[in-house]
C-alpha positions in Angstrom: -9.9 22.5 7.1 -8.7 19.2 5.5 -7.9 16.3 7.8 -4.9 13.9 7.4 -4.9 10.7 9.4 -2.2 7.9 9.7 -3.8 4.7 10.7 -2.4 1.2 11.5 -4.8 -1.1 9.8 -5.0 -4.4 11.6 -5.2 -7.8 9.9 -8.7 -8.8 8.8 -10.0 -5.3 8.4 -11.3 -4.0 5.1 -10.0 -0.6 3.8 -13.6 0.8 3.8 -16.2 2.0 6.3 -19.0 -0.4 5.4 -18.8 -4.0 6.6 -19.0 -6.6 3.9 -19.4 -10.4 4.0 -19.0 -10.4 7.8 -15.6 -8.7 7.7 -14.5 -5.9 10.0 -14.3 -2.4 8.6 -12.8 1.0 9.5 -16.1 2.1 11.1 -15.1 0.5 14.4 -12.0 2.6 15.0 -13.6 6.0 15.8 -11.9 7.7 12.9 -12.7 11.4 12.2 -15.9 11.9 10.1 -15.5 12.6 6.4 -12.2 11.0 5.7 -11.5 8.3 3.1 -8.6 5.9 2.5 -6.1 7.3 0.1 -5.2 3.9 -1.3 -5.9 0.5 0.1 -4.5 -2.5 1.9 -6.0 -6.0 1.4 -8.0 -7.5 4.3 -5.1 -9.9 4.9 -2.4 -7.1 4.9 -1.5 -4.8 7.8 0.1 -1.5 8.3 0.1 2.1 7.3 -3.1 3.6 5.7 -3.5 7.3 5.0 -7.0 8.7 5.3 -8.0 12.3 4.3 -10.9 14.4 3.0 -8.4 16.3 0.8 -9.7 15.4 -2.7 -6.8 16.8 -4.8 -4.3 15.0 -2.6 -6.2 11.7 -3.0 -6.2 12.2 -6.8 -2.5 12.8 -6.7 -1.9 9.8 -4.5 -4.0 7.4 -6.7 -2.9 8.6 -10.1 -0.3 6.2 -11.5 1.8 9.1 -13.0 3.0 9.8 -9.5 5.2 7.0 -8.4 5.5 6.7 -4.7 8.0 4.5 -2.9 6.1 2.2 -0.5 8.0 -0.1 1.9 6.7 -3.4 3.2 8.0 -5.8 5.8 7.2 -9.2 4.4 7.5 -12.5 6.2 8.3 -15.2 3.6 8.6 -18.9 3.8 12.2 -20.0 4.0 15.3 -17.8 3.6 15.8 -16.5 0.0 19.3 -16.8 -1.5 21.1 -13.9 -3.1 20.1 -15.0 -6.7 16.4 -14.9 -5.8 16.6 -11.5 -4.2 18.5 -10.1 -7.3 15.7 -11.4 -9.5 13.2 -9.4 -7.5 15.4 -6.3 -7.6 15.8 -6.4 -11.4 12.1 -7.0 -12.2 10.0 -10.1 -12.5 7.6 -11.2 -15.2 4.2 -11.6 -13.5 1.1 -12.5 -15.5 1.1 -9.9 -18.3 3.6 -7.3 -16.9 7.1 -7.0 -15.7 7.7 -5.3 -12.4 9.8 -2.2 -12.2 13.1 -2.4 -10.3 12.7 -2.4 -6.5 14.7 -2.6 -3.3 14.8 -5.9 -1.4 16.9 -6.7 1.6 17.0 -9.3 4.4 16.2 -7.7 7.7 19.1 -8.6 9.9 18.5 -8.7 12.8 15.0 -9.8 12.3 12.4 -7.2 13.6 10.4 -7.8 16.7 7.0 -7.6 15.1 4.0 -8.0 17.5 2.2 -11.3 17.0 -0.8 -11.3 14.7 -4.3 -12.4 15.6 -4.8 -15.0 14.2 -1.1 -16.0 14.3 0.8 -17.0 11.2 1.2 -20.7 10.8 4.6 -22.0 11.9 6.4 -25.1 10.8 9.2 -26.2 13.0 11.1 -27.6 10.0 10.9 -24.4 8.0 12.6 -21.1 8.8 10.6 -18.0 7.9 12.3 -14.7 7.2 11.4 -11.0 7.2 12.3 -9.0 4.1 12.1 -5.2 3.5 10.7 -4.6 0.0 10.3 -1.1 -1.5 8.3 -0.8 -4.7 7.5 2.3 -6.7 4.4 1.0 -8.4 1.3 -0.8 -7.1 -0.5 -3.6 -9.0 -2.9 -6.1 -7.6 -1.2 -8.1 -4.8 2.1 -7.3 -6.4 4.4 -8.0 -3.5 2.8 -11.3 -2.7 3.1 -12.3 -6.4 6.7 -11.3 -6.5 7.7 -13.4 -3.5 5.7 -16.3 -4.9 7.5 -15.9 -8.2 10.9 -16.6 -6.6 9.5 -19.5 -4.6 9.0 -17.9 -1.2 5.3 -17.4 -0.5 4.3 -14.4 1.7 3.0 -15.4 5.1 2.5 -11.9 6.5 2.7 -8.4 5.0 2.9 -5.1 6.8 3.2 -1.7 5.1 5.7 0.4 6.9 5.8 3.5 4.9 4.3 5.5 2.0 6.9 7.9 0.6 8.0 10.0 3.6 5.1 8.8 5.9 6.0 6.1 8.3 4.1 3.7 10.5 6.4 4.2 13.4 5.2 2.9 16.7 1.5 3.1 15.9 -0.1 -0.1 17.3 -2.8 -2.0 15.3 -6.0 0.0 15.4 -4.4 3.2 16.5 -4.4 6.4 14.4 -2.9 9.9 14.7 -3.6 13.2 12.9 -0.8 14.9 11.0 -0.5 18.2 9.1 -0.6 18.7 5.3 3.0 20.0 5.6 4.0 16.6 6.9 3.1 15.0 3.6 5.6 15.6 0.8 7.1 13.7 -2.0 8.1 14.2 -5.6 8.1 18.0 -5.6 10.5 20.8 -4.9 9.7 23.8 -2.7 7.8 25.4 -5.6 5.6 22.3 -6.0 7.3 21.3 -9.3 7.6 17.5 -9.9 11.2 16.3 -9.3 12.6 12.9 -10.0 14.0 11.1 -6.9 15.7 7.8 -6.0 15.0 5.6 -3.0 17.7 5.0 -0.4 18.9 2.0 -2.4 19.1 4.0 -5.6 15.9 2.9 -7.3 14.6 5.6 -9.5 11.2 7.2 -8.6 9.7 9.2 -11.4 7.1 11.9 -10.7 5.5 12.6 -14.1 4.0 15.9 -15.0 0.3 16.1 -16.0 -0.2 15.0 -19.6 3.0 13.1 -19.8 2.4 9.6 -21.2 3.2 6.9 -18.7 5.4 3.9 -19.7 3.7 0.8 -20.9 4.3 -1.1 -17.7 2.6 1.5 -15.5 -1.1 1.0 -14.7 -3.1 3.6 -16.6 -6.1 3.8 -14.2 -6.5 3.9 -10.5 -7.8 0.4 -10.5 -6.0 -2.6 -9.0 -3.0 -1.4 -7.1 -0.4 -2.7 -4.8 1.1 -5.3 -2.6 -2.1 -7.0 -1.8 -4.4 -4.3 -3.1 -7.5 -3.7 -4.9 -8.7 -0.5 -6.5 -5.8 1.5 -5.7 -3.6 0.6 -2.9 -4.8 -2.8 -1.5 -7.9 -4.5 -0.4 -9.7 -7.3 -2.0 -13.0 -5.6 -1.2 -15.3 -4.6 -3.9 -15.6 -0.9 -4.4 -15.7 1.7 -7.1 -13.7 4.4 -5.3 -16.6 5.1 -2.9 -14.8 4.0 0.2 -15.3 0.3 -0.8 -19.0 0.4 -0.2 -20.8 -2.6 -1.7 -23.6 -1.9 -4.2 -26.4 -3.1 -2.0 -25.2 -1.6 1.3 -26.9 1.3 2.8 -24.9 4.5 2.1 -22.7 5.7 5.0 -20.2 8.3 4.0 -20.7 10.2 0.8 -17.6 11.6 -1.0 -17.5 15.2 -1.9 -17.8 16.8 -5.4 -14.1 16.2 -6.1 -14.6 12.5 -6.3 -14.8 10.7 -9.7 -14.8 7.0 -10.2 -11.9 5.6 -12.2 -12.8 3.6 -15.3 
């Protein structure tokens, strides 16, 4: 029977089971055998990570035709003004692409987020501020690049939700098992793709197989997300094999459903 795990990835941990370059990995958290991250978070990002051995679900999660709203709490340097936030909401030109519309709001009151180890640098003369940012796409370190583009560098990033799945009160390093029926987005009761909107009205498009994605949607399950590498987040090198380095001894082998993305 397939397994579905919600995990709170701590800061400084790779989204893979094989340690690399001295960094911590998922192997130290006593996760169930056989599961793989469905998406990633960078080593310097925290928060919700879904792990499963359900190959078709992973394929759906990673394929860019299925947009999934992901919400991040982002601690930025200095308080952004209304004009800066509106620029983010409308879409920003970053490198060779323009971001899709997103939700951005100041968290007021500011959330009581547990201190990070190591702590975020603090300057007495600068006020830092938590934002809630919901995006429906996921390019390499996108949220960090978005806040930098409006002049407010990201100091800390925590993923709070993926579609209907929420981090809740899971502490860093903790995980819990959920049922397949707890995971749903983008389909009606019959499993047919249905367009949605986020709570703030941002359109979320769930494309049907074979439909051509728009030009500003990533066409492969390569670099992904608000601090992500190869689909979801994580600067670690990997080819969809759980982030295992080429020279590392094999640990977990994916099933026959797995195909690397080109």
